[in-house]
C-alpha positions in Angstrom: 118.5 89.1 95.9 120.3 90.0 99.1 121.9 92.4 97.5 118.7 94.5 96.2 116.2 94.0 99.5 119.4 95.5 101.8 120.1 98.3 99.2 116.4 99.1 99.1 116.5 99.3 103.0 119.8 101.6 103.3 117.7 104.0 100.9 114.5 103.6 103.0 112.1 102.6 100.4 109.7 99.8 100.7 108.7 97.0 98.5 104.8 96.9 97.1 103.5 93.3 96.6 100.5 91.7 95.6 99.1 95.2 94.0 95.8 95.1 91.9 95.1 96.9 88.2 94.4 100.0 90.6 98.0 100.2 92.4 96.4 99.3 95.0 98.5 96.6 97.9 100.4 96.0 100.6 103.6 97.2 100.9 106.5 95.9 103.4 109.8 97.1 104.9 112.9 94.8 102.4 113.9 92.9 105.6 111.0 91.9 106.5 110.2 90.3 103.1 113.9 88.8 102.9 113.3 87.3 106.2 109.9 85.9 104.9 111.4 84.5 102.1 114.0 82.4 103.7 111.4 80.6 106.0 
């Protein structure tokens, strides 16, 4: 997962988490998500 998240960071992409059926939800920087998963 580390490589995937670092690659998304390098490509300037965000990660959508906890989206609802209308595709509304929080988007995070990949490295922020990685740090929160390590905790």
